[in-house]
Short mmCIF file of the C-alpha atoms (twelve columns), coordinates in Angstrom:
data_MODEL
# 
_entry.id   MODEL 
# 
loop_
_atom_site.group_PDB 
_atom_site.id 
_atom_site.type_symbol 
_atom_site.label_atom_id 
_atom_site.label_alt_id 
_atom_site.label_comp_id 
_atom_site.label_asym_id 
_atom_site.label_seq_id 
_atom_site.Cartn_x 
_atom_site.Cartn_y 
_atom_site.Cartn_z 
_atom_site.pdbx_PDB_model_num 
ATOM 1  C CA . UNK A 1  38.789 -135.836 95.307  1 
ATOM 2  C CA . UNK A 2  39.256 -132.078 95.356  1 
ATOM 3  C CA . UNK A 3  36.585 -129.920 97.004  1 
ATOM 4  C CA . UNK A 4  35.845 -128.211 93.683  1 
ATOM 5  C CA . UNK A 5  35.126 -131.589 92.090  1 
ATOM 6  C CA . UNK A 6  32.757 -132.446 94.946  1 
ATOM 7  C CA . UNK A 7  30.860 -129.182 94.394  1 
ATOM 8  C CA . UNK A 8  30.701 -129.769 90.644  1 
ATOM 9  C CA . UNK A 9  29.215 -133.230 91.204  1 
ATOM 10 C CA . UNK A 10 26.524 -131.683 93.438  1 
ATOM 11 C CA . UNK A 11 25.167 -129.354 90.735  1 
ATOM 12 C CA . UNK A 12 21.600 -130.162 89.727  1 
ATOM 13 C CA . UNK A 13 18.349 -131.140 91.438  1 
ATOM 14 C CA . UNK A 14 18.198 -133.247 94.548  1 
ATOM 15 C CA . UNK A 15 15.068 -134.767 96.080  1 
ATOM 16 C CA . UNK A 16 14.644 -135.582 99.731  1 
ATOM 17 C CA . UNK A 17 11.961 -137.525 101.546 1 
ATOM 18 C CA . UNK A 18 11.644 -138.152 105.243 1 
ATOM 19 C CA . UNK A 19 8.916  -138.940 107.705 1 
ATOM 20 C CA . UNK A 20 8.264  -138.309 111.374 1 
ATOM 21 C CA . UNK A 21 6.225  -140.685 113.496 1 
ATOM 22 C CA . UNK A 22 4.447  -139.389 116.580 1 
ATOM 23 C CA . UNK A 23 3.403  -142.486 118.503 1 
ATOM 24 C CA . UNK A 24 1.684  -140.553 121.277 1 
ATOM 25 C CA . UNK A 25 -0.653 -138.906 118.754 1 
ATOM 26 C CA . UNK A 26 -0.771 -141.772 116.207 1 
ATOM 27 C CA . UNK A 27 0.325  -139.274 113.600 1 
ATOM 28 C CA . UNK A 28 2.607  -139.681 110.584 1 
ATOM 29 C CA . UNK A 29 4.108  -136.647 108.876 1 
ATOM 30 C CA . UNK A 30 5.813  -136.990 105.497 1 
ATOM 31 C CA . UNK A 31 8.013  -134.276 104.052 1 
ATOM 32 C CA . UNK A 32 9.102  -134.073 100.423 1 
ATOM 33 C CA . UNK A 33 11.539 -131.431 99.241  1 
ATOM 34 C CA . UNK A 34 13.498 -130.491 96.146  1 
ATOM 35 C CA . UNK A 35 16.800 -128.657 96.236  1 
ATOM 36 C CA . UNK A 36 18.302 -126.982 93.178  1 
ATOM 37 C CA . UNK A 37 22.056 -126.431 93.287  1 
ATOM 38 C CA . UNK A 38 23.495 -124.122 90.660  1 
ATOM 39 C CA . UNK A 39 26.991 -122.807 90.103  1 
ATOM 40 C CA . UNK A 40 27.805 -119.181 90.896  1 
ATOM 41 C CA . UNK A 41 30.553 -117.094 89.423  1 
ATOM 42 C CA . UNK A 42 33.293 -116.266 91.948  1 
ATOM 43 C CA . UNK A 43 33.043 -112.601 91.026  1 
ATOM 44 C CA . UNK A 44 29.501 -112.364 92.418  1 
ATOM 45 C CA . UNK A 45 29.515 -109.873 95.289  1 
ATOM 46 C CA . UNK A 46 27.242 -112.120 97.394  1 
ATOM 47 C CA . UNK A 47 29.787 -114.950 97.217  1 
ATOM 48 C CA . UNK A 48 32.586 -112.630 98.293  1 
ATOM 49 C CA . UNK A 49 30.460 -111.275 101.178 1 
ATOM 50 C CA . UNK A 50 29.711 -114.771 102.489 1 
ATOM 51 C CA . UNK A 51 33.379 -115.763 102.316 1 
ATOM 52 C CA . UNK A 52 34.475 -112.638 104.178 1 
ATOM 53 C CA . UNK A 53 31.721 -112.704 106.831 1 
ATOM 54 C CA . UNK A 54 33.418 -114.014 109.979 1 
ATOM 55 C CA . UNK A 55 30.165 -114.133 112.000 1 
ATOM 56 C CA . UNK A 56 28.903 -117.259 110.162 1 
# 
């Protein structure tokens, strides 16, 4: 699989659910999140900046 195909398959909405258990405090924390992945045009200046930024 090419990397571009992998990115294309990732486009859309993703849901995540995880929980943390704190036994010492008898506490349960549940976290739900949604992530939206959308395609960007390669001529977007922000995309070019990220690709050229060597400090990342």
